[in-house]
C-alpha positions as CSV (number, residue, x, y, z in Angstrom):
1,M,-12.2,-1.7,-4.0
2,L,-11.2,-5.5,-4.6
3,E,-13.1,-7.3,-2.3
4,E,-16.4,-6.1,-4.0
5,I,-14.9,-7.3,-7.8
6,T,-12.8,-10.2,-7.0
7,P,-12.5,-13.3,-5.1
8,D,-11.5,-13.0,-1.8
9,E,-8.7,-15.7,-2.1
10,E,-7.0,-13.8,-4.3
11,D,-3.7,-12.1,-2.9
12,V,-2.9,-8.4,-4.5
13,R,0.7,-7.5,-5.9
14,V,1.7,-3.6,-4.8
15,V,4.0,-2.0,-7.3
16,S,6.4,0.5,-5.6
17,G,8.8,2.9,-7.1
18,R,8.9,5.2,-10.1
19,A,11.4,4.7,-13.1
20,S,14.1,7.2,-13.5
21,T,12.2,8.8,-17.1
22,L,8.9,9.4,-17.7
23,D,8.9,7.1,-21.0
24,T,9.8,4.3,-19.1
25,D,7.6,4.4,-16.3
26,R,4.6,4.6,-18.3
27,T,5.7,1.3,-19.5
28,G,4.8,0.0,-16.0
29,T,1.1,0.1,-16.8
30,D,1.4,-2.3,-19.5
31,A,3.6,-4.6,-17.6
32,M,1.4,-4.3,-14.6
33,L,-1.8,-5.4,-16.9
34,T,0.6,-8.7,-18.3
35,L,1.6,-9.6,-14.5
36,T,-2.3,-9.9,-13.8
37,A,-3.2,-11.8,-16.9
38,E,-0.4,-14.3,-16.7
39,S,-1.1,-14.5,-12.1
40,G,-4.6,-13.9,-12.6
41,S,-4.1,-11.8,-9.4
42,P,-5.0,-8.2,-9.1
43,T,-2.3,-5.5,-9.0
44,V,-2.3,-2.5,-7.2
45,R,0.1,0.5,-8.0
46,A,-0.1,4.1,-6.7
47,W,2.8,6.6,-7.2
48,T,4.2,10.0,-8.3
49,P,4.6,10.6,-11.7
50,H,7.4,12.7,-13.6
51,R,5.9,16.5,-14.6
52,H,3.8,16.3,-17.9
53,V,0.6,16.8,-19.5
54,A,-1.2,13.8,-20.5
55,F,-3.6,14.3,-23.1
56,G,-6.7,12.4,-24.1
57,R,-7.5,10.7,-27.5
58,R,-9.8,13.3,-28.5
59,D,-7.6,16.0,-27.4
60,A,-5.5,14.3,-30.5
61,R,-8.0,14.6,-32.8
62,S,-8.7,18.4,-31.6
63,A,-7.9,21.3,-34.0
64,G,-5.7,23.0,-31.1
65,Y,-4.0,19.9,-30.2
66,E,-0.6,21.6,-31.6
67,R,-0.9,24.8,-29.6
68,A,-2.5,22.9,-26.6
69,K,0.9,20.6,-26.5
70,A,3.3,23.7,-27.0
71,A,1.1,25.5,-24.1
72,A,2.0,22.6,-22.2
73,E,5.8,22.5,-23.1
74,S,6.4,25.6,-22.7
75,R,5.6,26.1,-19.4
76,G,8.1,22.6,-18.6
77,Y,5.6,20.1,-19.0
78,P,6.2,17.7,-21.6
79,A,3.5,16.5,-23.8
80,V,2.5,13.0,-24.2
81,E,-0.8,10.8,-25.1
82,R,-2.6,8.1,-23.1
83,S,-4.4,5.2,-24.6
84,V,-6.9,5.4,-21.0
85,G,-9.4,8.5,-19.6
86,G,-10.8,11.3,-21.6
87,R,-9.5,15.1,-21.5
88,A,-6.0,16.7,-20.5
89,V,-4.6,16.2,-16.9
90,A,-1.3,17.5,-15.6
91,Y,1.2,16.1,-13.2
92,T,3.3,18.3,-11.2
93,G,5.5,15.4,-9.6
94,T,3.6,15.4,-6.5
95,T,0.2,14.3,-8.3
96,V,-0.5,11.1,-7.3
97,A,-1.6,8.4,-9.8
98,F,-3.1,5.4,-9.2
99,A,-3.8,2.1,-11.4
100,V,-5.5,-1.1,-10.4
101,A,-5.3,-4.0,-12.7
102,V,-8.1,-7.3,-12.1
103,P,-8.6,-10.1,-13.7
104,T,-11.7,-10.6,-16.2
105,E,-13.8,-13.6,-17.0
106,D,-16.1,-11.9,-19.8
107,N,-14.5,-8.1,-20.5
108,R,-18.3,-7.0,-21.7
109,R,-19.3,-7.2,-18.0
110,G,-18.4,-5.2,-14.6
111,L,-17.5,-1.8,-16.4
112,E,-19.8,0.0,-14.1
113,S,-19.1,-2.2,-11.1
114,R,-15.3,-1.6,-11.3
115,Y,-16.0,2.5,-11.9
116,D,-18.3,2.3,-8.7
117,A,-15.9,0.7,-6.5
118,A,-13.0,2.6,-7.4
119,T,-14.8,5.6,-6.5
120,T,-15.8,4.5,-3.3
121,A,-12.6,3.4,-2.5
122,V,-10.8,6.5,-3.3
123,V,-13.5,8.7,-1.5
124,R,-12.9,6.1,1.5
125,A,-8.7,6.9,1.1
126,L,-9.4,10.8,0.8
127,R,-11.4,10.3,4.2
128,S,-8.8,8.7,6.2
129,I,-6.6,11.5,5.7
130,G,-9.0,13.8,6.7
131,V,-10.2,15.2,3.4
132,P,-14.4,15.4,3.0
133,A,-14.1,14.0,-0.4
134,R,-17.7,12.8,-2.0
135,R,-18.7,11.9,-6.2
136,G,-18.9,14.0,-8.2
137,E,-17.0,17.3,-9.7
138,P,-17.9,21.2,-10.3
139,E,-18.8,22.3,-13.5
140,A,-16.1,23.0,-16.2
141,S,-13.4,20.5,-14.4
142,F,-10.4,19.1,-16.1
143,C,-11.0,15.9,-17.8
144,P,-14.7,15.7,-17.1
145,G,-16.4,12.9,-16.6
146,E,-18.8,11.3,-14.3
147,H,-16.3,9.1,-12.4
148,S,-14.8,12.1,-10.3
149,V,-14.1,13.0,-6.7
150,Q,-14.3,16.7,-5.4
151,A,-13.7,18.5,-2.1
152,R,-13.1,21.8,-2.8
153,G,-12.8,21.3,-6.4
154,K,-12.3,18.3,-8.1
155,I,-9.4,16.3,-6.7
156,S,-10.1,13.0,-8.6
157,G,-10.9,11.7,-12.3
158,I,-11.0,7.7,-13.1
159,A,-10.9,6.1,-16.0
160,Q,-10.8,2.1,-17.5
161,R,-9.1,0.5,-19.9
162,I,-10.5,-2.9,-21.0
163,R,-8.7,-5.9,-22.5
164,R,-9.1,-9.4,-23.4
165,E,-8.3,-10.8,-19.8
166,T,-7.8,-7.9,-18.3
167,A,-9.3,-4.5,-16.7
168,L,-7.5,-1.7,-16.1
169,V,-8.5,1.1,-13.5
170,A,-7.0,4.2,-13.5
171,G,-6.9,7.3,-12.1
172,V,-5.4,10.6,-10.3
173,V,-5.7,12.5,-6.5
174,V,-4.1,16.1,-6.8
175,V,-2.3,16.8,-3.6
176,D,-1.3,20.3,-3.7
177,S,-0.4,22.9,-6.2
178,H,-3.8,23.4,-7.6
179,D,-2.9,26.8,-8.2
180,E,-0.2,25.7,-10.4
181,L,-1.9,23.0,-12.2
182,A,-5.2,25.6,-12.9
183,S,-2.7,27.8,-14.5
184,V,-1.3,25.2,-16.8
185,L,-4.5,23.7,-18.0
186,A,-6.1,27.1,-18.5
187,P,-4.0,27.7,-22.1
188,I,-4.5,24.0,-22.7
189,Y,-7.8,23.7,-22.3
190,E,-8.9,27.0,-24.3
191,A,-6.7,25.7,-27.1
192,L,-8.9,22.5,-27.2
193,D,-11.6,24.9,-27.1
194,V,-12.9,22.7,-23.9
195,P,-15.0,24.8,-20.9
196,F,-12.5,25.1,-18.1
197,D,-12.8,27.0,-14.8
198,P,-9.2,27.5,-12.9
199,D,-11.0,27.8,-9.8
200,S,-12.6,24.1,-10.1
201,V,-9.0,22.4,-9.7
202,G,-9.1,21.5,-5.9
203,S,-6.2,19.2,-3.9
204,V,-6.0,17.6,-0.6
205,A,-4.0,20.7,0.6
206,R,-6.7,22.8,-0.6
207,S,-9.5,20.8,1.2
208,G,-7.7,20.5,4.3
209,G,-5.7,17.3,4.4
210,A,-2.1,18.6,5.0
211,V,-0.3,15.4,3.8
212,A,2.7,14.7,1.8
213,P,2.0,12.7,-1.5
214,D,3.6,9.3,0.5
215,A,0.7,9.4,2.9
216,V,-1.8,9.6,-0.3
217,V,-0.1,6.8,-2.0
218,D,-0.4,4.9,1.1
219,A,-4.0,6.0,1.7
220,L,-5.0,4.6,-1.6
221,C,-3.4,1.1,-1.5
222,D,-4.7,0.8,2.1
223,S,-7.9,1.3,0.6
224,F,-7.5,-0.6,-2.9
225,C,-6.4,-3.4,-1.4
226,G,-8.2,-3.5,1.9
227,D,-7.4,-6.8,4.0
228,R,-6.1,-8.9,1.3
229,P,-2.7,-10.5,1.8
230,R,0.0,-8.3,-0.1
231,R,3.3,-9.3,-1.8
232,S,5.7,-6.1,-2.7
233,V,6.8,-6.0,-6.5
234,S,9.5,-3.2,-7.5
235,L,8.7,-1.4,-10.2
236,A,12.3,-2.2,-11.3
237,S,11.5,-6.0,-11.2
238,L,8.4,-5.5,-13.3
239,L,10.1,-3.8,-15.7
240,D,12.7,-6.2,-15.6
241,E,10.2,-9.1,-16.3
242,Y,7.7,-7.7,-18.6
243,G,9.1,-4.3,-19.6
244,D,8.5,-5.2,-23.4
245,A,5.0,-6.5,-22.7
246,R,2.2,-5.0,-24.8
247,V,-1.1,-5.6,-24.3
């Protein structure tokens, strides 16, 4: 992905690790953006977030939002709101999230090229672990949007967040537990009055890629970074330096 949207000479910071709590772990995204803005180099992170349901801004404005939150929490999924992305997404604890922060000179340009590069990178990563991934999604999918990847059901959705000096391309890859995700999301989408077909939920495992979440993390990092030189950064050290940042 990065070779398509950033200069070849830029190295990549690759963030590893997960914080001990959901709230602390979620601050890693702002810290990544701050690091990228200061360094001028891309930052990549792929990891398995804590179990939760992340609701989008449209969800929060819905008349059924409180019922949707209650449906999530009654099933053991803490409800949070996110600033990037569309509709509700659930994370089981083995679901992989990814985030790529890149410097931008003009935040009015490059939106579609970043989406295209990220979608290509996700498809490439999934194919490298045996999943016949392709662009698109079934009808009535979770977090519906044109920047999606599917095989036997929707596996990945991609969103973007723009700031003055940086852009964040982020998304999710469902590794396994697609039946559990479908059962959690069904009452949530019903409460939000958004069409949802439980059978539209795919996963790496459902599509023939019988691998652990760590293998998906590695495949995504390899695909996003390509041949760029990498600098490893632990999440703990990133949060120590930029944990109070808000961009």
